[in-house]
Backbone as a printed PyTorch tensor [residue, N CA C, xyz], in Angstrom:
tensor([[[-10.8500, -15.3050, -11.1620],
         [-11.1710, -14.9850, -12.5360],
         [-10.8720, -16.2100, -13.4110]],

        [[-11.8340, -16.6580, -14.1570],
         [-11.7000, -17.8210, -15.0210],
         [-11.2750, -17.3710, -16.4150]],

        [[-10.3390, -18.0990, -16.9960],
         [ -9.9590, -17.8510, -18.3810],
         [-10.7230, -18.8040, -19.2710]],

        [[-10.9260, -18.4260, -20.4990],
         [-11.5720, -19.2860, -21.4770],
         [-10.4740, -20.0710, -22.2020]],

        [[-10.6680, -21.3620, -22.3180],
         [ -9.6610, -22.1960, -22.9710],
         [ -9.7430, -22.0350, -24.4890]],

        [[ -8.6880, -22.4230, -25.1520],
         [ -8.6700, -22.3530, -26.6100],
         [ -9.7710, -23.2400, -27.1950]],

        [[ -9.9890, -24.3990, -26.5800],
         [-11.0370, -25.3100, -27.0490],
         [-12.4260, -24.6830, -26.8770]],

        [[-12.6830, -24.0220, -25.7380],
         [-13.9670, -23.3450, -25.5200],
         [-14.1590, -22.2300, -26.5460]],

        [[-13.0940, -21.4930, -26.8150],
         [-13.1640, -20.3980, -27.7950],
         [-13.4890, -20.9440, -29.1820]],

        [[-12.8440, -22.0430, -29.5460],
         [-13.0940, -22.6570, -30.8590],
         [-14.5460, -23.1310, -30.9600]],

        [[-15.0680, -23.7200, -29.8930],
         [-16.4680, -24.1780, -29.8940],
         [-17.4190, -23.0040, -30.0680]],

        [[-17.1410, -21.8990, -29.3740],
         [-17.9930, -20.7120, -29.5130],
         [-17.9460, -20.1710, -30.9390]],

        [[-16.7700, -20.1770, -31.5430],
         [-16.6210, -19.7310, -32.9230],
         [-17.4490, -20.6170, -33.8450]],

        [[-17.3120, -21.9210, -33.6910],
         [-18.0070, -22.8670, -34.5680],
         [-19.5200, -22.8350, -34.3720]],

        [[-19.9920, -22.5160, -33.1600],
         [-21.4300, -22.4110, -32.9020],
         [-22.0750, -21.3610, -33.7950]],

        [[-21.3220, -20.3550, -34.1510],
         [-21.8790, -19.2490, -34.9280],
         [-21.8300, -19.4240, -36.4260]],

        [[-21.2580, -20.5190, -36.9210],
         [-21.1060, -20.6840, -38.3640],
         [-22.4400, -20.6770, -39.1140]],

        [[-23.4430, -21.3760, -38.5960],
         [-24.7320, -21.4430, -39.2870],
         [-25.3740, -20.0520, -39.3600]],

        [[-25.3560, -19.3180, -38.2520],
         [-25.8950, -17.9650, -38.2500],
         [-25.0990, -17.0530, -39.1770]],

        [[-23.7790, -17.2320, -39.2130],
         [-22.9330, -16.4140, -40.0860],
         [-23.3010, -16.6240, -41.5530]],

        [[-23.5960, -17.8590, -41.9220],
         [-24.0050, -18.1380, -43.3040],
         [-25.3210, -17.4330, -43.6240]],

        [[-26.2610, -17.4240, -42.6710],
         [-27.5410, -16.7450, -42.8780],
         [-27.3320, -15.2470, -43.0510]],

        [[-26.4780, -14.6590, -42.2310],
         [-26.1870, -13.2320, -42.3370],
         [-25.5720, -12.9200, -43.6940]],

        [[-24.6480, -13.7590, -44.1180],
         [-23.9470, -13.5390, -45.3850],
         [-24.9010, -13.5780, -46.5800]],

        [[-25.9460, -14.3610, -46.4820],
         [-26.8830, -14.5280, -47.5960],
         [-27.9720, -13.4630, -47.6340]],

        [[-28.0700, -12.6140, -46.6130],
         [-29.1330, -11.6220, -46.5320],
         [-28.5180, -10.2250, -46.4440]],

        [[-28.6710,  -9.4480, -47.5050],
         [-28.0390,  -8.1380, -47.5830],
         [-28.4580,  -7.2140, -46.4410]],

        [[-29.7360,  -7.2180, -46.0620],
         [-30.2030,  -6.3570, -44.9710],
         [-29.5730,  -6.7710, -43.6450]],

        [[-29.5300,  -8.0760, -43.3780],
         [-28.9130,  -8.5640, -42.1490],
         [-27.4210,  -8.2480, -42.1290]],

        [[-26.7870,  -8.3420, -43.2860],
         [-25.3560,  -8.0470, -43.3580],
         [-25.0950,  -6.5800, -43.0570]],

        [[-25.9090,  -5.7060, -43.5940],
         [-25.7460,  -4.2720, -43.3350],
         [-25.9600,  -3.9680, -41.8520]],

        [[-26.9850,  -4.5520, -41.2630],
         [-27.2510,  -4.3700, -39.8310],
         [-26.0800,  -4.9060, -38.9980]],

        [[-25.5710,  -6.0610, -39.3820],
         [-24.4330,  -6.6750, -38.7010],
         [-23.2060,  -5.7600, -38.7310]],

        [[-22.8930,  -5.2250, -39.9010],
         [-21.7250,  -4.3470, -40.0270],
         [-21.9090,  -3.0510, -39.2310]],

        [[-23.1300,  -2.5270, -39.2100],
         [-23.3940,  -1.3210, -38.4190],
         [-23.2000,  -1.5870, -36.9280]],

        [[-23.6710,  -2.7310, -36.4570],
         [-23.4890,  -3.0930, -35.0460],
         [-22.0020,  -3.2560, -34.7170]],

        [[-21.2640,  -3.8780, -35.6240],
         [-19.8320,  -4.0920, -35.3900],
         [-19.1020,  -2.7530, -35.2900]],

        [[-19.3950,  -1.8430, -36.1960],
         [-18.7340,  -0.5450, -36.1700],
         [-19.1280,   0.2600, -34.9340]],

        [[-20.3970,   0.1700, -34.5310],
         [-20.8560,   0.8770, -33.3360],
         [-20.1290,   0.3550, -32.0950]],

        [[-20.0070,  -0.9550, -31.9710],
         [-19.3260,  -1.5210, -30.8120],
         [-17.8420,  -1.1620, -30.8290]],

        [[-17.2410,  -1.1590, -31.9920],
         [-15.8280,  -0.8250, -32.1140],
         [-15.5530,   0.5900, -31.6030]],

        [[-16.4600,   1.5110, -31.8640],
         [-16.2920,   2.8890, -31.4030],
         [-16.3540,   3.0050, -29.8820]],

        [[-17.1060,   2.1060, -29.2440],
         [-17.2610,   2.1450, -27.7890],
         [-16.1710,   1.3940, -27.0410]],

        [[-15.4040,   0.5880, -27.7350],
         [-14.4880,  -0.3280, -27.0800],
         [-13.1380,   0.3130, -26.7830]],

        [[-12.6270,   0.0510, -25.6000],
         [-11.2760,   0.5340, -25.2920],
         [-10.2450,  -0.2810, -26.0650]],

        [[ -9.0620,   0.2400, -26.1800],
         [ -7.9820,  -0.4970, -26.8390],
         [ -7.7300,  -1.7670, -26.0470]],

        [[ -7.6270,  -2.9030, -26.7470],
         [ -7.5320,  -4.1830, -26.0400],
         [ -6.5220,  -5.1330, -26.6750]],

        [[ -5.3660,  -4.6510, -26.9790],
         [ -4.2980,  -5.5340, -27.4340],
         [ -4.3500,  -5.8860, -28.9090]],

        [[ -3.3580,  -6.6630, -29.3200],
         [ -3.1940,  -7.0110, -30.7270],
         [ -4.3470,  -7.8220, -31.2900]],

        [[ -4.8760,  -8.7490, -30.5060],
         [ -5.9430,  -9.6130, -31.0090],
         [ -7.1640,  -8.7980, -31.4010]],

        [[ -7.6840,  -8.0030, -30.4870],
         [ -8.8770,  -7.2210, -30.8010],
         [ -8.5720,  -6.0700, -31.7580]],

        [[ -7.3190,  -5.7080, -31.8810],
         [ -6.9280,  -4.6650, -32.8280],
         [ -7.1300,  -5.1220, -34.2790]],

        [[ -7.3040,  -6.4280, -34.4850],
         [ -7.5290,  -6.9600, -35.8330],
         [ -8.9880,  -6.8240, -36.2730]],

        [[ -9.8650,  -6.4560, -35.3630],
         [-11.2820,  -6.3550, -35.6870],
         [-11.5610,  -5.3820, -36.8330]],

        [[-10.9790,  -4.1870, -36.8630],
         [-11.2500,  -3.3030, -38.0120],
         [-10.8580,  -3.9370, -39.3540]],

        [[ -9.7660,  -4.6790, -39.3790],
         [ -9.3530,  -5.3470, -40.6120],
         [-10.3540,  -6.4360, -40.9840]],

        [[-10.8550,  -7.1430, -39.9790],
         [-11.8520,  -8.1840, -40.2350],
         [-13.1380,  -7.5650, -40.7880]],

        [[-13.5610,  -6.4360, -40.2380],
         [-14.7470,  -5.7350, -40.7370],
         [-14.5060,  -5.2610, -42.1700]],

        [[-13.3390,  -4.7130, -42.4210],
         [-12.9850,  -4.2450, -43.7580],
         [-13.0090,  -5.3910, -44.7740]],

        [[-12.5040,  -6.5480, -44.3740],
         [-12.5090,  -7.7220, -45.2460],
         [-13.9390,  -8.0890, -45.6320]],

        [[-14.8400,  -8.1280, -44.6580],
         [-16.2320,  -8.4700, -44.9380],
         [-16.8510,  -7.4370, -45.8850]],

        [[-16.6150,  -6.1610, -45.6230],
         [-17.1590,  -5.1170, -46.5000],
         [-16.6320,  -5.2670, -47.9230]],

        [[-15.3340,  -5.4980, -48.0670],
         [-14.7460,  -5.6570, -49.4010],
         [-15.3120,  -6.8830, -50.1150]],

        [[-15.5380,  -7.9390, -49.3600],
         [-16.1110,  -9.1530, -49.9370],
         [-17.5410,  -8.8970, -50.4020]],

        [[-18.3430,  -8.2620, -49.5820],
         [-19.7440,  -7.9850, -49.9190],
         [-19.8430,  -7.0750, -51.1390]],

        [[-18.9550,  -6.0970, -51.2180],
         [-18.9550,  -5.1660, -52.3590],
         [-18.3270,  -5.7740, -53.6100]],

        [[-17.8500,  -7.0260, -53.4830],
         [-17.1940,  -7.7480, -54.5710],
         [-15.8800,  -7.0830, -54.9970]],

        [[-15.2840,  -6.3470, -54.0730],
         [-13.9850,  -5.7230, -54.3300],
         [-12.8490,  -6.7020, -54.0390]],

        [[-13.1240,  -7.6780, -53.1930],
         [-12.1160,  -8.6770, -52.8240],
         [-12.8100, -10.0260, -52.7010]],

        [[-12.6270, -10.8860, -53.7010],
         [-13.3180, -12.1790, -53.7290],
         [-12.3480, -13.3570, -53.6250]],

        [[-11.0500, -13.0830, -53.6310],
         [-10.0480, -14.1440, -53.6230],
         [ -9.8280, -14.6590, -52.2010]],

        [[-10.8830, -15.2770, -51.6440],
         [-10.8290, -15.7200, -50.2550],
         [-11.7750, -16.9090, -50.0760]],

        [[-11.3550, -17.9020, -49.3170],
         [-12.2300, -19.0670, -49.1120],
         [-13.5060, -18.6980, -48.3490]],

        [[-14.6000, -19.3480, -48.7140],
         [-15.8780, -19.1110, -48.0390],
         [-15.7580, -19.4280, -46.5470]],

        [[-14.9830, -20.4370, -46.1880],
         [-14.7980, -20.7860, -44.7820],
         [-14.2090, -19.6430, -43.9800]],

        [[-13.3410, -18.8590, -44.5920],
         [-12.7470, -17.7080, -43.9170],
         [-13.8050, -16.6420, -43.6560]],

        [[-14.6300, -16.3760, -44.6500],
         [-15.6890, -15.3740, -44.4970],
         [-16.6560, -15.8040, -43.3880]],

        [[-17.0420, -17.0710, -43.3940],
         [-17.9610, -17.5940, -42.3770],
         [-17.3350, -17.4790, -40.9910]],

        [[-16.0590, -17.8380, -40.8730],
         [-15.3740, -17.7660, -39.5710],
         [-15.3130, -16.3300, -39.0620]],

        [[-15.0170, -15.3880, -39.9420],
         [-14.9210, -13.9790, -39.5390],
         [-16.2870, -13.4690, -39.0770]],

        [[-17.3360, -13.7600, -39.8220],
         [-18.6730, -13.3140, -39.4320],
         [-19.0630, -13.9510, -38.1000]],

        [[-18.7580, -15.2220, -37.9420],
         [-19.0790, -15.9080, -36.6840],
         [-18.3550, -15.2630, -35.5060]],

        [[-17.0600, -15.0170, -35.6670],
         [-16.2740, -14.4050, -34.5860],
         [-16.7870, -13.0050, -34.2570]],

        [[-17.0830, -12.2300, -35.2800],
         [-17.5720, -10.8710, -35.0400],
         [-18.9800, -10.8690, -34.4340]],

        [[-19.7980, -11.8550, -34.8030],
         [-21.1230, -11.9760, -34.1990],
         [-20.9890, -12.2410, -32.7040]],

        [[-20.0730, -13.1120, -32.3450],
         [-19.8250, -13.3930, -30.9250],
         [-19.3400, -12.1210, -30.2280]],

        [[-18.4210, -11.4220, -30.8550],
         [-17.8540, -10.2020, -30.2890],
         [-18.9180,  -9.1250, -30.1000]],

        [[-19.8450,  -9.0000, -31.0530],
         [-20.9030,  -7.9940, -30.9730],
         [-21.8630,  -8.2880, -29.8270]],

        [[-22.1310,  -9.5570, -29.5970],
         [-23.1160,  -9.9420, -28.5940],
         [-22.6910,  -9.4930, -27.1950]],

        [[-23.5610,  -8.7510, -26.4950],
         [-23.2200,  -8.3230, -25.1380],
         [-23.3660,  -9.4500, -24.1170]],

        [[-24.0730, -10.5080, -24.5120],
         [-24.3020, -11.6350, -23.6070],
         [-23.5330, -12.8360, -24.1420]],

        [[-22.4570, -13.1700, -23.4530],
         [-21.6490, -14.3100, -23.8500],
         [-21.0390, -14.9210, -22.5930]],

        [[-19.9500, -15.6430, -22.6890],
         [-19.3910, -16.3220, -21.5180],
         [-19.1210, -15.3310, -20.3930]],

        [[-18.4260, -14.2310, -20.7150],
         [-18.2050, -13.1390, -19.7590],
         [-18.8910, -11.9010, -20.3340]],

        [[-20.0360, -11.5030, -19.7940],
         [-20.7200, -10.3220, -20.3400],
         [-19.7860,  -9.1030, -20.4040]],

        [[-19.8990,  -8.3660, -21.4960],
         [-19.0240,  -7.2160, -21.7330],
         [-19.1500,  -6.1510, -20.6480]],

        [[-20.2350,  -6.1730, -19.9110],
         [-20.4450,  -5.1690, -18.8760],
         [-19.5950,  -5.4000, -17.6240]],

        [[-18.9290,  -6.5540, -17.5260],
         [-18.0860,  -6.8320, -16.3550],
         [-16.7210,  -6.1720, -16.5750]],

        [[-16.4170,  -5.1280, -15.8020],
         [-15.1470,  -4.4160, -15.9870],
         [-13.9390,  -5.3450, -15.7970]],

        [[-13.0030,  -5.1900, -16.7000],
         [-11.7500,  -5.9360, -16.5750],
         [-11.7440,  -7.3130, -17.2000]],

        [[-12.8830,  -8.0020, -17.1730],
         [-12.8880,  -9.3480, -17.7520],
         [-13.9210,  -9.5230, -18.8660]],

        [[-14.7160,  -8.5210, -19.1130],
         [-15.7980,  -8.6320, -20.0900],
         [-15.3670,  -8.9340, -21.5080]],

        [[-14.1210,  -8.6530, -21.8320],
         [-13.6530,  -8.8910, -23.2010],
         [-12.7160, -10.0890, -23.2990]],

        [[-12.4890, -10.8080, -22.2130],
         [-11.5810, -11.9670, -22.2530],
         [-12.0900, -13.0170, -23.2310]],

        [[-13.3640, -13.3580, -23.1340],
         [-13.9130, -14.3740, -24.0260],
         [-13.9600, -13.8740, -25.4660]],

        [[-14.2670, -12.5920, -25.6460],
         [-14.2810, -12.0310, -26.9950],
         [-12.9030, -12.1590, -27.6370]],

        [[-11.8720, -11.8140, -26.8730],
         [-10.5040, -11.9150, -27.3870],
         [-10.1450, -13.3600, -27.6990]],

        [[-10.6030, -14.2900, -26.8770],
         [-10.3000, -15.7010, -27.1100],
         [-10.9540, -16.2070, -28.3950]],

        [[-12.2070, -15.8110, -28.6320],
         [-12.9010, -16.2460, -29.8420],
         [-12.2810, -15.5920, -31.0800]],

        [[-11.9600, -14.3150, -30.9910],
         [-11.2830, -13.6470, -32.1120],
         [ -9.9330, -14.3130, -32.3760]],

        [[ -9.2070, -14.6380, -31.3210],
         [ -7.9170, -15.3080, -31.4590],
         [ -8.0630, -16.6720, -32.1300]],

        [[ -9.0780, -17.4340, -31.7400],
         [ -9.3320, -18.7330, -32.3740],
         [ -9.6040, -18.5530, -33.8640]],

        [[-10.3600, -17.5200, -34.1930],
         [-10.6430, -17.2270, -35.5990],
         [ -9.3610, -16.8570, -36.3400]],

        [[ -8.5460, -16.0030, -35.7240],
         [ -7.3050, -15.5690, -36.3770],
         [ -6.3600, -16.7370, -36.6450]],

        [[ -6.3640, -17.7260, -35.7670],
         [ -5.5380, -18.9200, -36.0120],
         [ -6.0180, -19.6490, -37.2510]],

        [[ -7.3100, -19.6370, -37.4640],
         [ -7.9080, -20.3170, -38.6060],
         [ -7.7070, -19.5280, -39.9090]],

        [[ -7.7840, -18.2200, -39.8370],
         [ -7.8000, -17.3860, -41.0490],
         [ -6.5570, -16.5270, -41.2190]],

        [[ -5.5570, -16.6890, -40.3620],
         [ -4.4020, -15.7980, -40.3220],
         [ -3.7740, -15.4910, -41.6680]],

        [[ -3.5110, -16.5160, -42.4620],
         [ -2.8710, -16.3170, -43.7610],
         [ -3.7820, -15.5410, -44.7070]],

        [[ -5.0740, -15.8930, -44.7050],
         [ -6.0210, -15.1960, -45.5780],
         [ -6.1360, -13.7210, -45.2090]],

        [[ -6.1440, -13.4280, -43.9180],
         [ -6.2440, -12.0280, -43.4680],
         [ -4.9630, -11.2720, -43.8220]],

        [[ -3.8230, -11.9200, -43.6780],
         [ -2.5510, -11.2890, -44.0530],
         [ -2.5250, -10.9840, -45.5530]],

        [[ -3.0270, -11.8970, -46.3730],
         [ -3.0950, -11.6670, -47.8230],
         [ -4.0120, -10.4820, -48.1410]],

        [[ -5.1380, -10.4100, -47.4220],
         [ -6.0610,  -9.2890, -47.6320],
         [ -5.3890,  -7.9670, -47.2650]],

        [[ -4.6870,  -7.9470, -46.1360],
         [ -4.0350,  -6.7090, -45.7030],
         [ -3.0170,  -6.2280, -46.7340]],

        [[ -2.3500,  -7.1450, -47.4120],
         [ -1.3900,  -6.7770, -48.4610],
         [ -2.0960,  -6.1150, -49.6320]],

        [[ -3.3130,  -6.5690, -49.9270],
         [ -4.0560,  -6.0590, -51.0680],
         [ -4.8130,  -4.7650, -50.7430]],

        [[ -5.1510,  -4.5910, -49.4800],
         [ -5.9750,  -3.4360, -49.0850],
         [ -5.1900,  -2.1520, -49.0680]]])
């Protein structure tokens, strides 16, 4: 079983930044994105502290879109959308359909994002 390195996870996160900006600028795409994220979250087994932050990340995006929470850097919003886009995708480094290892890469990319946005997410959680 191969693990994904922190550097590989960071590269995967950064690959999604351009697409994340496009999603953020299009209300219909953003709504579709959030629906996909919530649908996948309902199907996912409990997977530790890292993936447990996904509902908070989704909540942050929703609050930002609704203009309920705007005190956050644009880079944080882009990183969160990028990480969640990777997580939503069933086809990635380790396809989600592989039992036992399908979420390893997802957790690594989410973890890379959390390292980047940790303080901002903690501030949001205090306000939420």
